[in-house]
C-alpha positions in Angstrom: 110.4 162.3 124.8 110.2 158.7 126.1 106.5 159.3 126.9 105.7 160.3 123.3 107.5 157.2 121.9 105.6 154.9 124.2 102.3 156.5 123.2 103.2 156.2 119.5 104.0 152.5 120.0 100.8 151.9 121.9 98.8 153.6 119.2 100.4 151.5 116.5 99.9 148.3 118.5 96.2 149.0 119.1 95.7 150.1 115.5 97.3 146.9 114.3 95.2 144.7 116.5 92.0 146.4 115.5 93.0 146.3 111.8 93.8 142.6 112.1 90.5 141.8 113.7 88.6 143.7 111.1 90.5 142.0 108.3 89.9 138.6 109.9 86.2 139.3 110.3 85.6 140.4 106.7 88.0 138.0 104.9 86.2 135.1 103.2 86.8 131.8 104.8 86.1 128.1 104.2 84.7 125.7 106.7 86.9 122.9 107.7 85.3 119.5 107.4 87.0 116.4 108.7 86.6 112.8 107.9 88.3 110.2 110.0 89.9 106.8 109.7 91.1 104.5 112.5 92.2 100.9 112.5 93.0 97.9 114.7 94.6 94.6 114.0 91.2 93.1 112.8 89.2 96.0 111.4 89.2 99.6 110.2 86.6 102.3 110.5 86.1 105.5 108.6 83.6 108.3 108.1 82.5 109.5 104.7 80.7 112.7 103.6 77.2 112.1 102.3 75.8 115.5 101.5 75.9 119.1 102.9 73.9 119.3 106.1 73.6 115.6 106.6 75.6 113.5 109.1 78.6 111.5 107.8 78.2 107.8 107.1 80.4 105.4 109.0 82.0 102.3 107.4 83.7 99.4 109.1 86.0 97.0 107.1 86.4 93.6 108.9 89.8 92.3 107.9 88.9 88.7 108.9 85.8 88.3 106.8 86.6 90.9 104.1 83.2 92.5 104.6 82.7 96.3 104.4 79.5 97.6 106.1 78.2 101.1 106.7 75.4 103.1 108.1 74.2 106.7 108.3 72.3 108.4 111.2 69.1 110.3 110.3 69.4 113.7 111.9 65.7 113.9 112.6 65.1 110.4 114.1 68.5 110.0 115.7 68.6 106.4 114.4 70.5 104.6 111.6 68.3 104.5 108.5 70.7 103.9 105.6 72.9 100.8 105.4 75.4 99.5 102.9 77.6 96.5 102.4 80.3 95.0 100.1 82.2 91.8 100.0 85.6 93.2 99.6 87.3 89.8 99.9 85.3 88.6 96.9 86.0 91.8 94.9 89.7 91.5 95.4 89.7 87.7 95.1 91.6 87.6 98.4 89.6 85.0 100.2 88.7 84.9 103.9 90.6 84.0 107.0 92.8 87.0 107.7 95.4 86.4 104.9 94.4 89.6 103.1 96.0 92.9 104.1 93.5 95.8 103.7 93.6 99.5 104.1 90.7 102.0 103.8 90.4 105.7 103.4 87.5 108.0 102.6 87.5 110.4 99.6 85.3 113.0 98.2 84.3 113.9 94.7 81.3 113.8 92.5 81.2 111.2 89.7 78.5 111.4 87.1 75.5 109.7 88.6 74.1 106.6 87.0 70.5 105.6 87.6 70.1 105.2 91.3 68.9 101.8 92.4 65.2 101.7 93.2 64.6 105.4 92.4 64.5 108.2 94.8 68.1 107.7 95.9 70.8 110.3 95.6 74.5 109.6 95.0 76.6 110.6 98.0 79.5 113.1 97.7 81.9 110.8 99.4 83.6 107.6 98.1 85.5 104.8 99.8 88.9 103.6 98.7 90.0 100.2 99.7 93.5 98.9 99.1 94.6 95.2 99.4 98.3 94.4 99.6 98.4 90.7 98.4 96.4 91.4 95.2 98.1 94.8 94.7 94.8 96.6 93.9 93.0 99.7 95.0 89.2 99.8 94.5 86.8 102.7 94.7 83.2 102.3 96.0 80.4 104.8 96.0 76.9 104.7 97.5 73.4 106.1 97.3 71.3 107.4 100.2 67.7 108.3 100.9 66.8 110.9 103.4 64.1 108.9 105.2 62.8 108.4 108.7 62.4 104.6 108.6 65.3 102.1 108.4 65.9 100.7 104.9 67.3 97.3 104.1 71.1 97.2 103.4 72.1 98.1 99.8 75.3 96.9 98.1 78.0 99.5 97.5 78.6 100.3 93.9 82.0 99.3 92.6 83.4 102.2 90.6 86.8 101.0 89.4 90.1 99.3 90.4 93.7 99.9 89.6 96.8 97.8 90.2 99.6 99.5 92.1 101.9 96.5 92.2 102.2 92.9 91.2 100.2 90.3 93.1 102.0 88.7 96.1 100.1 85.3 95.7 
């Protein structure tokens, strides 16, 4: 009697494992894509989605100068070919010298594309959000890219909009 009970349990266990594997194989899934942000006392760095199948762009925000700079690797030439910049200190009217307190995070979304600067450029899927504590503002920046083999000169990031999340601390 015990032998039949053990065989029945084993049969149900094997059936469950096989059924679970079949279900997992045929169940629709979504790829996980990760963007990253890291910071230090004097700068922050983040990656931002550009387009499906293309490498992410990397952006560095220098807290001392208030300058945001970025670049994107070309997957065919293995070199940086797209470059961007923004003077965040000027945009937030926070000045230079390390008095401003910044934070940065990547985002994704598709905003209606305006005319791309210089033609032939495509708006990226990712956006960059920068917050500044002393001004109490958060700003959104977007950028355009070209899938090209040769390095291009740096292009200024497009300021999308700002909102105030608290009163200025000045």
